[in-house]
C-alpha positions as CSV (number, residue, x, y, z in Angstrom):
1,M,88.1,15.6,24.5
2,A,85.2,13.9,26.8
3,Y,82.7,11.4,25.8
4,V,79.6,11.0,27.5
5,T,76.6,8.9,26.9
6,A,73.0,10.0,28.2
7,P,69.7,7.4,28.3
8,D,67.8,10.0,25.6
9,R,67.8,12.7,23.6
10,T,66.1,14.9,25.9
11,S,68.4,14.4,28.4
12,A,71.7,14.6,26.3
13,R,70.5,17.8,24.7
14,K,69.8,19.6,28.5
15,I,73.6,18.2,29.4
16,A,75.2,19.2,26.3
17,R,73.4,22.9,26.2
18,T,74.3,23.5,29.7
19,I,77.7,22.6,29.6
20,V,78.1,24.7,26.1
21,E,76.4,27.8,28.0
22,R,78.5,27.4,30.8
23,R,81.7,27.5,28.7
24,L,83.2,24.0,29.7
25,A,83.2,22.7,26.0
26,A,83.0,24.8,22.7
27,C,80.9,22.3,21.1
28,A,79.1,19.2,21.6
29,N,78.1,16.7,19.1
30,L,75.0,14.2,19.9
31,W,74.2,11.0,18.0
32,P,72.2,8.2,18.8
33,V,73.9,4.6,19.6
34,E,72.9,1.1,20.6
35,S,74.8,-0.1,23.8
36,M,75.6,-3.3,25.4
37,Y,77.1,-3.7,28.6
38,R,77.1,-5.6,31.9
39,W,75.6,-3.7,34.9
40,R,75.5,-5.7,38.3
41,G,75.9,-9.1,36.9
42,H,73.6,-8.6,34.0
43,R,73.9,-8.0,30.3
44,E,72.1,-5.1,29.0
45,E,70.9,-3.8,25.4
46,T,69.5,-0.3,25.4
47,R,69.5,2.8,23.1
48,E,71.2,5.8,24.4
49,F,73.0,9.3,22.8
50,V,76.5,9.7,23.0
51,I,77.8,13.3,23.2
52,V,81.0,14.2,22.5
53,F,82.6,17.7,23.9
54,K,85.5,19.9,22.6
55,T,87.1,21.5,25.4
56,R,90.5,22.0,26.9
57,K,92.2,19.9,29.1
58,A,92.2,22.4,32.2
59,L,88.2,22.5,32.1
60,L,87.9,18.5,32.2
61,R,87.5,18.3,36.1
62,K,84.8,21.2,35.6
63,L,83.2,19.7,32.9
64,M,83.0,16.0,34.4
65,A,81.6,17.2,37.8
66,A,78.9,19.3,36.0
67,V,78.0,16.7,34.0
68,R,77.9,14.1,37.1
69,G,75.7,16.6,38.9
70,M,73.0,16.7,36.1
71,H,73.2,13.3,34.7
72,P,70.0,10.8,35.5
73,S,72.2,7.7,35.9
74,E,73.5,6.4,38.7
75,V,77.4,5.7,37.4
76,P,76.9,7.9,34.0
77,C,79.6,7.1,31.4
78,I,81.8,10.2,31.6
79,V,85.3,9.9,30.1
80,S,88.2,11.8,28.6
81,Y,90.6,11.4,25.9
82,P,93.3,13.6,24.5
83,M,92.8,15.5,21.6
84,G,95.4,14.3,18.7
85,P,96.9,16.7,16.1
86,A,94.4,19.3,15.0
87,L,93.8,22.5,13.0
88,P,95.8,25.0,14.9
89,A,92.8,27.7,14.1
90,Y,90.2,25.2,15.6
91,L,92.3,24.8,18.5
92,D,92.3,28.5,18.7
93,W,88.4,28.5,18.4
94,I,88.2,25.9,21.2
95,D,90.3,28.3,23.5
96,A,88.4,31.2,22.3
97,E,84.9,29.7,23.4
98,T,85.6,27.9,26.6
99,D,86.1,29.5,30.1
100,Q,89.4,31.2,30.8
101,R,89.0,31.2,34.5
């Protein structure tokens, strides 16, 4: 799975739509969040959108590069984490809906 934040709904939808259309992820979930973080020595508070992508491990590097290429932030949050046990039929669906190259 990949976790990405975007500065607004418009950019989050564009990123999610592009990644799913390119078959780098089978699904993208988006929701608004409030974020607090340090950036260049200052505390920041902002509203962002989280995107969680369901994908295969083999596609993570391509997914991360694609997101980086279209993301408006200088240093975007793009991280991945392993998917734990899941319904086998759901994993089959992810495999069927993502790029097999």
